[in-house]
N, C-alpha and C positions, 0 to 999 in steps of 0.2 A: 288840925287836919292831918298833920304828918303821921300821927299815930293810927288813924283810920287807914291811910294809904299804906303804911307799913303792915298793918294787920291784913289788909287785902292782899298785899304782896306775899306775906307768909302763908295765907290761905291758898293763894294761887300756886305757890311753890309746893305746898303740901299736896294739892290736887295733882300737880305734874308728877311729883314723886310717887303718889299713889297710882296714877295711870301707868307710869313707867314700871312699877312693881307688878301691876296687873299684867302688863304685856310680857314682862320677863317670866312671870309665872305661867302664862299661856304658852310661851315659846318653850319653856322647860317641860311643861306637861306634854306638848306635842312631840318634843324630842324623846321623852320617856316612852310615849306610846309607840313611836316609830321604832325605838330600840327594842321594846318588848315584842313588837310584831316580827322584827328581824330575828330575834332570839327564838321566838316560837317557830318560825319557818326553819331555822337551823335545827331545832330539836326534832321537828317533824321529818326533815330530810335525813337526819341521823337515824331516827327510829325506822324510817322506811329502808334505809341502807342495811341496817342491822337485820331487819325482817327478811330482806332479799337474800342476804348472806346466809341466814339461818335456813331459809327455804332451799337454797342451793346445796347446803350441807346435807339437809334431810334427803333431798333428791339423790345426791351422790351416794349416801349411805344406803338408801333403799335400793338403788341400782346394784350396788355391790352385794347386798344381801340376796337380791333376785338372781344375780349371776351365780353366786355360790349355791343357791338352792337349785338352780337349773343344772349346774355341774353334778350335784348330788343325785338329782333325779336321773340324769343321763347315765351316770355311773351305775346306779341301781338297775336301770333298764338294761344296760349292757351285761351286768352280772346275771340278771334273770334270763336274758337271751342266751347267754353261754350255758346256763344250766339246762334250758330247754333243748338247746342244740346237742348237748352232751347226752341227755336222756334219749333224744331221737337217734343219735348215733349208736347208742347201746342197743336199740331195737332194730337196727338195720339187718343184722344177721337173722333175727327171727322173721322179719318181713321177707327177706330173700328166700328163706326156707319155705315160708307159707306160699309164696308165689311159685316156687319150683314144685311144691306138692300139688298146687292147684293145676299147674300146666301138665304135669306128668300124671 
């Protein structure tokens, strides 16, 4: 009888060991899943931050280009205005003469 009892004890111990291994595996699996989720969130946050930084850089560069373009347009407008003013001033004498001839 001792051998049957010993065999039952060995089987019971093996079952307990197997149950313990199964539980440890489940715990380890849960921890790995939790770690993977945390890492995924970290990667997502990092990617989001990089995208926001890139967007800010693009906006800054676009504004800088727009300001430069506005300065160039303003400068060109001033140059053309001065040319028109100069041409108009050149014709003042003619206009004055014409007005005087019309009046006299």
